[in-house]
Chimera marker file (.cmm) of the C-alpha trace (Angstrom):
<marker_set name="trace">
<marker id="1" x="-213.666" y="-14.533" z="80.315" r="1" g="1" b="0" radius="0.5"/>
<marker id="2" x="-211.704" y="-11.298" z="80.561" r="1" g="1" b="0" radius="0.5"/>
<marker id="3" x="-211.572" y="-8.884" z="77.521" r="1" g="1" b="0" radius="0.5"/>
<marker id="4" x="-207.900" y="-7.911" z="78.559" r="1" g="1" b="0" radius="0.5"/>
<marker id="5" x="-205.173" y="-8.997" z="76.131" r="1" g="1" b="0" radius="0.5"/>
<marker id="6" x="-202.882" y="-11.852" z="77.186" r="1" g="1" b="0" radius="0.5"/>
<marker id="7" x="-199.805" y="-10.492" z="79.174" r="1" g="1" b="0" radius="0.5"/>
<marker id="8" x="-196.650" y="-10.685" z="77.001" r="1" g="1" b="0" radius="0.5"/>
<marker id="9" x="-194.537" y="-12.755" z="79.221" r="1" g="1" b="0" radius="0.5"/>
<marker id="10" x="-197.271" y="-15.480" z="78.799" r="1" g="1" b="0" radius="0.5"/>
<marker id="11" x="-197.464" y="-15.123" z="74.958" r="1" g="1" b="0" radius="0.5"/>
<marker id="12" x="-193.450" y="-15.473" z="75.010" r="1" g="1" b="0" radius="0.5"/>
<marker id="13" x="-193.608" y="-18.496" z="77.442" r="1" g="1" b="0" radius="0.5"/>
<marker id="14" x="-196.339" y="-20.254" z="75.134" r="1" g="1" b="0" radius="0.5"/>
<marker id="15" x="-194.168" y="-19.544" z="72.235" r="1" g="1" b="0" radius="0.5"/>
<marker id="16" x="-190.994" y="-20.966" z="73.692" r="1" g="1" b="0" radius="0.5"/>
<marker id="17" x="-192.956" y="-24.004" z="74.964" r="1" g="1" b="0" radius="0.5"/>
<marker id="18" x="-194.363" y="-24.503" z="71.616" r="1" g="1" b="0" radius="0.5"/>
<marker id="19" x="-191.190" y="-24.184" z="69.675" r="1" g="1" b="0" radius="0.5"/>
<marker id="20" x="-189.320" y="-26.643" z="72.190" r="1" g="1" b="0" radius="0.5"/>
<marker id="21" x="-192.074" y="-29.242" z="71.365" r="1" g="1" b="0" radius="0.5"/>
<marker id="22" x="-191.823" y="-28.828" z="67.742" r="1" g="1" b="0" radius="0.5"/>
<marker id="23" x="-188.124" y="-29.123" z="67.868" r="1" g="1" b="0" radius="0.5"/>
<marker id="24" x="-187.982" y="-32.085" z="70.075" r="1" g="1" b="0" radius="0.5"/>
<marker id="25" x="-190.250" y="-33.862" z="67.729" r="1" g="1" b="0" radius="0.5"/>
<marker id="26" x="-188.079" y="-33.048" z="64.692" r="1" g="1" b="0" radius="0.5"/>
<marker id="27" x="-185.072" y="-34.351" z="66.847" r="1" g="1" b="0" radius="0.5"/>
<marker id="28" x="-186.511" y="-37.561" z="66.993" r="1" g="1" b="0" radius="0.5"/>
<marker id="29" x="-187.111" y="-37.908" z="63.218" r="1" g="1" b="0" radius="0.5"/>
<marker id="30" x="-183.465" y="-36.680" z="62.676" r="1" g="1" b="0" radius="0.5"/>
<marker id="31" x="-182.026" y="-39.301" z="64.879" r="1" g="1" b="0" radius="0.5"/>
<marker id="32" x="-183.991" y="-41.996" z="63.070" r="1" g="1" b="0" radius="0.5"/>
<marker id="33" x="-182.044" y="-40.772" z="60.126" r="1" g="1" b="0" radius="0.5"/>
<marker id="34" x="-178.687" y="-41.345" z="61.706" r="1" g="1" b="0" radius="0.5"/>
<marker id="35" x="-178.048" y="-37.683" z="62.655" r="1" g="1" b="0" radius="0.5"/>
<marker id="36" x="-177.172" y="-36.431" z="66.259" r="1" g="1" b="0" radius="0.5"/>
<marker id="37" x="-179.828" y="-33.787" z="67.228" r="1" g="1" b="0" radius="0.5"/>
<marker id="38" x="-180.399" y="-32.151" z="70.624" r="1" g="1" b="0" radius="0.5"/>
<marker id="39" x="-182.785" y="-29.177" z="71.539" r="1" g="1" b="0" radius="0.5"/>
<marker id="40" x="-180.999" y="-26.208" z="73.432" r="1" g="1" b="0" radius="0.5"/>
<marker id="41" x="-183.041" y="-24.020" z="75.632" r="1" g="1" b="0" radius="0.5"/>
<marker id="42" x="-180.264" y="-22.367" z="77.599" r="1" g="1" b="0" radius="0.5"/>
<marker id="43" x="-181.628" y="-18.942" z="77.829" r="1" g="1" b="0" radius="0.5"/>
<marker id="44" x="-181.652" y="-18.053" z="74.069" r="1" g="1" b="0" radius="0.5"/>
<marker id="45" x="-184.193" y="-18.747" z="71.647" r="1" g="1" b="0" radius="0.5"/>
<marker id="46" x="-184.897" y="-22.580" z="71.913" r="1" g="1" b="0" radius="0.5"/>
<marker id="47" x="-183.058" y="-24.245" z="68.782" r="1" g="1" b="0" radius="0.5"/>
<marker id="48" x="-181.970" y="-27.683" z="67.700" r="1" g="1" b="0" radius="0.5"/>
<marker id="49" x="-178.250" y="-28.508" z="66.953" r="1" g="1" b="0" radius="0.5"/>
<marker id="50" x="-178.126" y="-31.170" z="64.332" r="1" g="1" b="0" radius="0.5"/>
<marker id="51" x="-174.806" y="-32.958" z="63.255" r="1" g="1" b="0" radius="0.5"/>
<marker id="52" x="-173.752" y="-35.467" z="60.751" r="1" g="1" b="0" radius="0.5"/>
<marker id="53" x="-171.741" y="-37.856" z="63.033" r="1" g="1" b="0" radius="0.5"/>
<marker id="54" x="-169.770" y="-39.122" z="60.020" r="1" g="1" b="0" radius="0.5"/>
<marker id="55" x="-168.626" y="-35.441" z="59.148" r="1" g="1" b="0" radius="0.5"/>
<marker id="56" x="-168.902" y="-33.397" z="62.243" r="1" g="1" b="0" radius="0.5"/>
<marker id="57" x="-168.133" y="-30.089" z="60.250" r="1" g="1" b="0" radius="0.5"/>
<marker id="58" x="-171.695" y="-30.621" z="58.751" r="1" g="1" b="0" radius="0.5"/>
<marker id="59" x="-173.601" y="-29.156" z="61.483" r="1" g="1" b="0" radius="0.5"/>
<marker id="60" x="-176.442" y="-26.941" z="61.458" r="1" g="1" b="0" radius="0.5"/>
<marker id="61" x="-178.925" y="-24.866" z="64.011" r="1" g="1" b="0" radius="0.5"/>
<marker id="62" x="-182.661" y="-25.036" z="63.274" r="1" g="1" b="0" radius="0.5"/>
<marker id="63" x="-185.126" y="-22.929" z="64.896" r="1" g="1" b="0" radius="0.5"/>
<marker id="64" x="-189.008" y="-23.241" z="65.048" r="1" g="1" b="0" radius="0.5"/>
<marker id="65" x="-191.487" y="-20.185" z="65.018" r="1" g="1" b="0" radius="0.5"/>
<marker id="66" x="-194.319" y="-18.404" z="63.705" r="1" g="1" b="0" radius="0.5"/>
<marker id="67" x="-193.746" y="-16.801" z="60.302" r="1" g="1" b="0" radius="0.5"/>
<marker id="68" x="-196.220" y="-15.350" z="57.863" r="1" g="1" b="0" radius="0.5"/>
<marker id="69" x="-199.862" y="-15.278" z="58.660" r="1" g="1" b="0" radius="0.5"/>
<marker id="70" x="-198.542" y="-16.962" z="62.077" r="1" g="1" b="0" radius="0.5"/>
<marker id="71" x="-197.946" y="-20.268" z="60.329" r="1" g="1" b="0" radius="0.5"/>
<marker id="72" x="-195.413" y="-22.249" z="62.401" r="1" g="1" b="0" radius="0.5"/>
<marker id="73" x="-192.235" y="-23.350" z="60.403" r="1" g="1" b="0" radius="0.5"/>
<marker id="74" x="-188.834" y="-24.799" z="61.063" r="1" g="1" b="0" radius="0.5"/>
<marker id="75" x="-186.185" y="-22.335" z="59.959" r="1" g="1" b="0" radius="0.5"/>
<marker id="76" x="-182.449" y="-22.580" z="58.901" r="1" g="1" b="0" radius="0.5"/>
<marker id="77" x="-179.997" y="-20.567" z="60.965" r="1" g="1" b="0" radius="0.5"/>
<marker id="78" x="-179.876" y="-17.965" z="58.110" r="1" g="1" b="0" radius="0.5"/>
<marker id="79" x="-183.452" y="-17.423" z="58.308" r="1" g="1" b="0" radius="0.5"/>
<marker id="80" x="-184.845" y="-19.291" z="55.278" r="1" g="1" b="0" radius="0.5"/>
<marker id="81" x="-187.971" y="-21.312" z="56.145" r="1" g="1" b="0" radius="0.5"/>
<marker id="82" x="-187.356" y="-25.042" z="55.748" r="1" g="1" b="0" radius="0.5"/>
<marker id="83" x="-191.128" y="-26.548" z="56.063" r="1" g="1" b="0" radius="0.5"/>
<marker id="84" x="-194.280" y="-26.004" z="58.324" r="1" g="1" b="0" radius="0.5"/>
<marker id="85" x="-194.122" y="-27.806" z="61.408" r="1" g="1" b="0" radius="0.5"/>
<marker id="86" x="-197.104" y="-29.666" z="60.376" r="1" g="1" b="0" radius="0.5"/>
<marker id="87" x="-194.636" y="-31.461" z="57.540" r="1" g="1" b="0" radius="0.5"/>
<marker id="88" x="-192.061" y="-32.325" z="60.168" r="1" g="1" b="0" radius="0.5"/>
<marker id="89" x="-191.173" y="-35.498" z="58.044" r="1" g="1" b="0" radius="0.5"/>
<marker id="90" x="-190.497" y="-33.445" z="54.974" r="1" g="1" b="0" radius="0.5"/>
<marker id="91" x="-188.573" y="-31.000" z="56.977" r="1" g="1" b="0" radius="0.5"/>
<marker id="92" x="-186.318" y="-33.766" z="58.553" r="1" g="1" b="0" radius="0.5"/>
<marker id="93" x="-185.626" y="-35.128" z="55.101" r="1" g="1" b="0" radius="0.5"/>
<marker id="94" x="-184.554" y="-31.771" z="53.721" r="1" g="1" b="0" radius="0.5"/>
<marker id="95" x="-182.415" y="-31.363" z="56.744" r="1" g="1" b="0" radius="0.5"/>
<marker id="96" x="-180.791" y="-34.794" z="56.296" r="1" g="1" b="0" radius="0.5"/>
<marker id="97" x="-180.282" y="-33.966" z="52.662" r="1" g="1" b="0" radius="0.5"/>
<marker id="98" x="-178.330" y="-30.712" z="53.365" r="1" g="1" b="0" radius="0.5"/>
<marker id="99" x="-176.170" y="-32.488" z="56.283" r="1" g="1" b="0" radius="0.5"/>
<marker id="100" x="-175.284" y="-35.506" z="53.895" r="1" g="1" b="0" radius="0.5"/>
<marker id="101" x="-172.199" y="-35.835" z="52.137" r="1" g="1" b="0" radius="0.5"/>
<marker id="102" x="-171.038" y="-38.186" z="49.155" r="1" g="1" b="0" radius="0.5"/>
<marker id="103" x="-167.874" y="-39.818" z="49.463" r="1" g="1" b="0" radius="0.5"/>
<marker id="104" x="-165.300" y="-39.045" z="46.907" r="1" g="1" b="0" radius="0.5"/>
<marker id="105" x="-164.498" y="-41.861" z="44.681" r="1" g="1" b="0" radius="0.5"/>
<marker id="106" x="-161.001" y="-42.385" z="43.520" r="1" g="1" b="0" radius="0.5"/>
<link id1="1" id2="2" r="1" g="1" b="0" radius="0.2"/>
<link id1="2" id2="3" r="1" g="1" b="0" radius="0.2"/>
<link id1="3" id2="4" r="1" g="1" b="0" radius="0.2"/>
<link id1="4" id2="5" r="1" g="1" b="0" radius="0.2"/>
<link id1="5" id2="6" r="1" g="1" b="0" radius="0.2"/>
<link id1="6" id2="7" r="1" g="1" b="0" radius="0.2"/>
<link id1="7" id2="8" r="1" g="1" b="0" radius="0.2"/>
<link id1="8" id2="9" r="1" g="1" b="0" radius="0.2"/>
<link id1="9" id2="10" r="1" g="1" b="0" radius="0.2"/>
<link id1="10" id2="11" r="1" g="1" b="0" radius="0.2"/>
<link id1="11" id2="12" r="1" g="1" b="0" radius="0.2"/>
<link id1="12" id2="13" r="1" g="1" b="0" radius="0.2"/>
<link id1="13" id2="14" r="1" g="1" b="0" radius="0.2"/>
<link id1="14" id2="15" r="1" g="1" b="0" radius="0.2"/>
<link id1="15" id2="16" r="1" g="1" b="0" radius="0.2"/>
<link id1="16" id2="17" r="1" g="1" b="0" radius="0.2"/>
<link id1="17" id2="18" r="1" g="1" b="0" radius="0.2"/>
<link id1="18" id2="19" r="1" g="1" b="0" radius="0.2"/>
<link id1="19" id2="20" r="1" g="1" b="0" radius="0.2"/>
<link id1="20" id2="21" r="1" g="1" b="0" radius="0.2"/>
<link id1="21" id2="22" r="1" g="1" b="0" radius="0.2"/>
<link id1="22" id2="23" r="1" g="1" b="0" radius="0.2"/>
<link id1="23" id2="24" r="1" g="1" b="0" radius="0.2"/>
<link id1="24" id2="25" r="1" g="1" b="0" radius="0.2"/>
<link id1="25" id2="26" r="1" g="1" b="0" radius="0.2"/>
<link id1="26" id2="27" r="1" g="1" b="0" radius="0.2"/>
<link id1="27" id2="28" r="1" g="1" b="0" radius="0.2"/>
<link id1="28" id2="29" r="1" g="1" b="0" radius="0.2"/>
<link id1="29" id2="30" r="1" g="1" b="0" radius="0.2"/>
<link id1="30" id2="31" r="1" g="1" b="0" radius="0.2"/>
<link id1="31" id2="32" r="1" g="1" b="0" radius="0.2"/>
<link id1="32" id2="33" r="1" g="1" b="0" radius="0.2"/>
<link id1="33" id2="34" r="1" g="1" b="0" radius="0.2"/>
<link id1="34" id2="35" r="1" g="1" b="0" radius="0.2"/>
<link id1="35" id2="36" r="1" g="1" b="0" radius="0.2"/>
<link id1="36" id2="37" r="1" g="1" b="0" radius="0.2"/>
<link id1="37" id2="38" r="1" g="1" b="0" radius="0.2"/>
<link id1="38" id2="39" r="1" g="1" b="0" radius="0.2"/>
<link id1="39" id2="40" r="1" g="1" b="0" radius="0.2"/>
<link id1="40" id2="41" r="1" g="1" b="0" radius="0.2"/>
<link id1="41" id2="42" r="1" g="1" b="0" radius="0.2"/>
<link id1="42" id2="43" r="1" g="1" b="0" radius="0.2"/>
<link id1="43" id2="44" r="1" g="1" b="0" radius="0.2"/>
<link id1="44" id2="45" r="1" g="1" b="0" radius="0.2"/>
<link id1="45" id2="46" r="1" g="1" b="0" radius="0.2"/>
<link id1="46" id2="47" r="1" g="1" b="0" radius="0.2"/>
<link id1="47" id2="48" r="1" g="1" b="0" radius="0.2"/>
<link id1="48" id2="49" r="1" g="1" b="0" radius="0.2"/>
<link id1="49" id2="50" r="1" g="1" b="0" radius="0.2"/>
<link id1="50" id2="51" r="1" g="1" b="0" radius="0.2"/>
<link id1="51" id2="52" r="1" g="1" b="0" radius="0.2"/>
<link id1="52" id2="53" r="1" g="1" b="0" radius="0.2"/>
<link id1="53" id2="54" r="1" g="1" b="0" radius="0.2"/>
<link id1="54" id2="55" r="1" g="1" b="0" radius="0.2"/>
<link id1="55" id2="56" r="1" g="1" b="0" radius="0.2"/>
<link id1="56" id2="57" r="1" g="1" b="0" radius="0.2"/>
<link id1="57" id2="58" r="1" g="1" b="0" radius="0.2"/>
<link id1="58" id2="59" r="1" g="1" b="0" radius="0.2"/>
<link id1="59" id2="60" r="1" g="1" b="0" radius="0.2"/>
<link id1="60" id2="61" r="1" g="1" b="0" radius="0.2"/>
<link id1="61" id2="62" r="1" g="1" b="0" radius="0.2"/>
<link id1="62" id2="63" r="1" g="1" b="0" radius="0.2"/>
<link id1="63" id2="64" r="1" g="1" b="0" radius="0.2"/>
<link id1="64" id2="65" r="1" g="1" b="0" radius="0.2"/>
<link id1="65" id2="66" r="1" g="1" b="0" radius="0.2"/>
<link id1="66" id2="67" r="1" g="1" b="0" radius="0.2"/>
<link id1="67" id2="68" r="1" g="1" b="0" radius="0.2"/>
<link id1="68" id2="69" r="1" g="1" b="0" radius="0.2"/>
<link id1="69" id2="70" r="1" g="1" b="0" radius="0.2"/>
<link id1="70" id2="71" r="1" g="1" b="0" radius="0.2"/>
<link id1="71" id2="72" r="1" g="1" b="0" radius="0.2"/>
<link id1="72" id2="73" r="1" g="1" b="0" radius="0.2"/>
<link id1="73" id2="74" r="1" g="1" b="0" radius="0.2"/>
<link id1="74" id2="75" r="1" g="1" b="0" radius="0.2"/>
<link id1="75" id2="76" r="1" g="1" b="0" radius="0.2"/>
<link id1="76" id2="77" r="1" g="1" b="0" radius="0.2"/>
<link id1="77" id2="78" r="1" g="1" b="0" radius="0.2"/>
<link id1="78" id2="79" r="1" g="1" b="0" radius="0.2"/>
<link id1="79" id2="80" r="1" g="1" b="0" radius="0.2"/>
<link id1="80" id2="81" r="1" g="1" b="0" radius="0.2"/>
<link id1="81" id2="82" r="1" g="1" b="0" radius="0.2"/>
<link id1="82" id2="83" r="1" g="1" b="0" radius="0.2"/>
<link id1="83" id2="84" r="1" g="1" b="0" radius="0.2"/>
<link id1="84" id2="85" r="1" g="1" b="0" radius="0.2"/>
<link id1="85" id2="86" r="1" g="1" b="0" radius="0.2"/>
<link id1="86" id2="87" r="1" g="1" b="0" radius="0.2"/>
<link id1="87" id2="88" r="1" g="1" b="0" radius="0.2"/>
<link id1="88" id2="89" r="1" g="1" b="0" radius="0.2"/>
<link id1="89" id2="90" r="1" g="1" b="0" radius="0.2"/>
<link id1="90" id2="91" r="1" g="1" b="0" radius="0.2"/>
<link id1="91" id2="92" r="1" g="1" b="0" radius="0.2"/>
<link id1="92" id2="93" r="1" g="1" b="0" radius="0.2"/>
<link id1="93" id2="94" r="1" g="1" b="0" radius="0.2"/>
<link id1="94" id2="95" r="1" g="1" b="0" radius="0.2"/>
<link id1="95" id2="96" r="1" g="1" b="0" radius="0.2"/>
<link id1="96" id2="97" r="1" g="1" b="0" radius="0.2"/>
<link id1="97" id2="98" r="1" g="1" b="0" radius="0.2"/>
<link id1="98" id2="99" r="1" g="1" b="0" radius="0.2"/>
<link id1="99" id2="100" r="1" g="1" b="0" radius="0.2"/>
<link id1="100" id2="101" r="1" g="1" b="0" radius="0.2"/>
<link id1="101" id2="102" r="1" g="1" b="0" radius="0.2"/>
<link id1="102" id2="103" r="1" g="1" b="0" radius="0.2"/>
<link id1="103" id2="104" r="1" g="1" b="0" radius="0.2"/>
<link id1="104" id2="105" r="1" g="1" b="0" radius="0.2"/>
<link id1="105" id2="106" r="1" g="1" b="0" radius="0.2"/>
</marker_set>
C-alpha cells in the first residue's frame, strides 16, 4: 500500500457517493411519512428536495455531509444540523414535523 495521500478527486467522489446513499435512505423514510422526496445530483452538491403534498409551499432542501470531527449529518438548507446520518429515523421525524401544518379550525 502506498504512503501517498488519496487524490482529491477520489475523496470528492467518495463524499458525493456517500451523500447520495444517505439522502436516498432518508428519502424512503420521508415518503413513508407521506412526504414527496427526491434526490438531486445534477452537478451541484447532492441534495434532497422534500415537499408536503398537502401544502406545496412547505418545501425544504436537505443535504448530507461531514461536520465537526468528520461526523456525517443531515443538514437544513440554512446550514443547521438536523441529526447524524446514523439516526436517520429521528432526522425523518424532525423534517416531517417542520413540513407539517395544522389546519385552521373555524
